[in-house]
N, C-alpha and C positions, 0 to 999 in steps of 0.2 A: 355947568352942565345944562341948566335950563336955557341959557343963551344958545348953546350948541344945538339943542333939540329944536328951538325956535328957528334957527337958521336952516336946519335940515327940512323942517316942515315948509318953510318958504321956498327952498330949492325944489322940493317935490311938487309944490303947487305950480311953480313956473314951468315944470317939465310936463304938466298936463294932469296933475291930480296927485293927492297925497298918498293914495292907496299903495302904488308900487313900491314906495320906500318904507312902508310901515314895518315890514318884516325885517328889513335891514336895521331899522332903528331899534327894534326889540332885541336884536342879536348883534349889536354893533361891535362887540368884542370878537365875534366869529369871523373866520376867514372863509372865502370861497375858493375852492380848489378847482383848477382847470386842468383836467387830464387830457393830454394831447395839446398842450399849450403852445407848441411851436407850429402846429398845423394850420391849414387854411382857415378853419373856423376858430380854433382854440386861441390863436394869437389875437384875433379880432375880438373875441369875447373878453379876453384879459384886458385888452386896451380899453374897451368900453366900460368895463367894471371899474378899472382904475380911475378913469375920467370922472366917474360918479362918486369917487371917494371910498370905494369898497376895497378892503384888504384882500389881495389876491395872492394865491400860491400856485405857481406854474409847475406842472409835472409833465415830463415828456420822455418817450423812449429814446429820443435823440440826445446824445451827449448828456445823459441823465445826471451824471455826477456834477457837471458844470451848471446845468440849468435848474436843477431841483435841489432844494435843501429842506428836508432830507431827500435822499434818492428815491425814485419810484421806477419799478420795473415790472411790467405785466407778468413776465416769466418767473418772477421771484416774489411770491406773496408775502414774504417776511418784510419786504420794503413798504408794504401798503399802510400798515397801522400808523407809523410816524407821520406820514403825509396827511392822514385824516385827523390827527390830533388838533383840537380847537377849531374844527371845521363846521360851518353851518350848512353848507350846500356844496355840491359838486357838479361841474359840467364834464360830461364824459364823451370823448371822441375816441373810440377804441381803435388800437392799431394791431394788426394791419387792416382789418375790416370787420365790421360787426357781423357779417355773414360768414366769416372764415371759420373753419373747423376749430372747435375748442372755445370760441368766443363766449358762448352762452355760459359755460362753466365758470370762466374767469369773471364775467360780469355778475353772475348770480352770487358768487362768493364775495365780490367787492361790495355788493349791496347789503349782504348780511353783516359784513364787518362794519359798514357805514352805520347801520342801525345800532349795532353794539357800541359804536364809538360816539353816539349822540348826534350824528349828522341828521339834519332834518329832511333834506330833499336832494333829489338828483334830477338833472336835466340831461337826457340821453340823446345823442345824435344817432339817428338810425337811417336805414335805407328805404326808399319808397318802392313798394311792390316786390319786396324780397322776403319770401317765406322763412329763410334761415335767420334773417334779421328779426323777424317777429318772435322767433324762439328765444333770442337773446333778450328782447324786451320782456317777455314773460318771465324769464329767469330773474330779472330785476324786480318785477311786480311781486313775485312770490315772497320777497323779503318784507313786504308791506311798507316800504319806505314811500314817502310822498314823491311820486314820479311824474315827470312830464316827458313825453316822447316827441322828438322832432324828426319826422320822416321826410328826408330831403331828396329832391330830384338831383340829377347830375349837376355838379358845380360849373358855372361859367368859368371860374378861375382855373379849371383843369386845363384850359387852353392857353393860359397866360402864366401860370405858376407851377404847375405840375409837369408830369412826364409828357403830356400832350403838347406842352409848349415847344418841346423839341420837334414834334411832328410839324407844327406850324412853321418853325424856323427853317426846317428842311423843305417845306412846301408840300408835304403829303401826309394826310391823316389816314391811318389804316386801322380799322376796328372790325370785330366780327359781327357786323350788322349791316343791313341795307341802308343806302343813303337817303331813302325816301320816308323813313320812319321818324315821326316828330317826337322831340323831347322837350319838356318845359324847363329848360335850364334855369337854375336858381343862382343868384349872386350870393357869395359867401358873406357879404356884408349884411344882407337881409337875414340870413340864418343867424348870424351873431346877434343882431338886434332882437330877434325873437327869443333867442336863448337868454339874453340878459333880462328881458321882460319876464320870462318864466322863472328865472332864478330869484327875482326880487318881488314877485307878485303872487300871492296865494291863489289868485283866480285861475291860474294855469295848472294847479295840482290835479293830477288824474287825467289831463287832456292829452290827446294825441293829435298833433298838428302835422298835416301834410303840406310841405312847403314847395311851391313851384313858382316859376317865373310867370310873366303875364301872357306868354304866347308859346305855341309849339314851334320849334325850329328843327328842321331835318338836318342831318349831317352834311348833306349836299349844300343846304342853305348856310349852315355854319361855316363851311369852307369858303363859300362865296363872300360872306360878311367879313371873315378873317382876311381874305384877300384884299378887300376894299380898305379895311382898317390898317393893315400892315404894309400895304404897298408892294406886296410880293404875291406871286401866284401860288395859291394854296388849293389843292384838290383833295376830294375824299375818294379813297380807294377801298371798297369793301374787301375784307379778308375772311377766310374760313376760320373756324375755331382753332384748327390745327396750325394754320399759318400764323395766326396771332400768338399762339402759345410758343411756337418755335422761335419767333422773332423776339419774344419777351424773356425767354429763358436765360439768355446771356446777361440780362440786367438784374433779374430778381430770383433766378433759380427755377428749376423745373417744377417744384411743388407749388410755389406761389403763382408761377406763370400759368400752370394748368387751372388753378382756381380762378384766376382772373379771366382766362379765356372762356371758361364755362359760365362765369357770372355775367360777363359783358354780353355774351351770346343771348343769355336769358333776358337781360335787361333791355336789350335793343330789339326785342321781338314785337314791339308795339303795344304791349299791355300797359305801359305807363304814358301813353299818348293822350293825356288829359290834364286839365288844370284845376286848381282849387283857388278859393279866395281866402285861404287861411292867413297868408302874410298880411293881407289888408285887414282882416278881422283883428289881428293882434296889434299891428302897428298903426292902423288908421290911414294907411296909404298903400298904393299899388306897389308891387315888387319892381325892382330895377330890371330893365330890359337887357337882353343879350347884347344888342348892338351898342348900347350905352357903355357897357363894360369894355367890350373889345376896342372901342374907339379910345376910351381912357387908357387902356393898357398900351395901345400903340403910342399914344402921346408920351407915356412914361418909359418907353423903350423896352417893352416886354420881349420883343423879338428882334432886338437890334443886333444880337450876337450872330 
């Protein structure tokens, strides 16, 4: 046991200091649960934790019975307690969206159960500049669990992994917002690295980090950079809220399409057109640029279909 602890201390020192690993050493029998573990950030968080020798339990709304043992379902609170057993910390990426109706209730109840189950901390993925997301954050704080909140800008990966990737493949991005409003797109890899730091290091308890990329990119500029990277003509076409909602209904249903239309219209009004240095403060380096990701995504065939 002493030899193992010495090895862990040496590993921590080589990774930039012993402090981030101390909590894990004290709770080495504990598991870290990743809720949303198949999503853009969750699967990256799980990969990084596993690489550090941390025991990880993945829980996801997608194919829950196959991916999660035991099963986890946000809509079925009876499935929550078994997932939390033996857990030291949780990374939470709520599905379908932290600002969605009912999210605050579910997240507040999860935090209360986590405290009762002996979970020490939660790292919560939240949305930047979203009042309804702030309500969900507060619901978790009221449990008095050690909480770190990551308020993220729009993910760069939305254009290469999510629904917007289909827009790029078709050559037309259409969202309910003007093309000249800047957004500080953030790379999901950077979010995951910050999340892992917050899960392993006591210094982040109680902090709210606003995570942005290194520059503002308008949707017109994003389309131009995607065109250059993908080798196909991509243009941005602004839509009204109603147009976007109607186009999305066939894919996600009228209720969620209406929610997304209203949310995107609000988020793309320019109130988030600013940057922070929080990624650099946590990781000691600048965040990854939008152009770097889309060039890498093109090289790996993100839009080859």
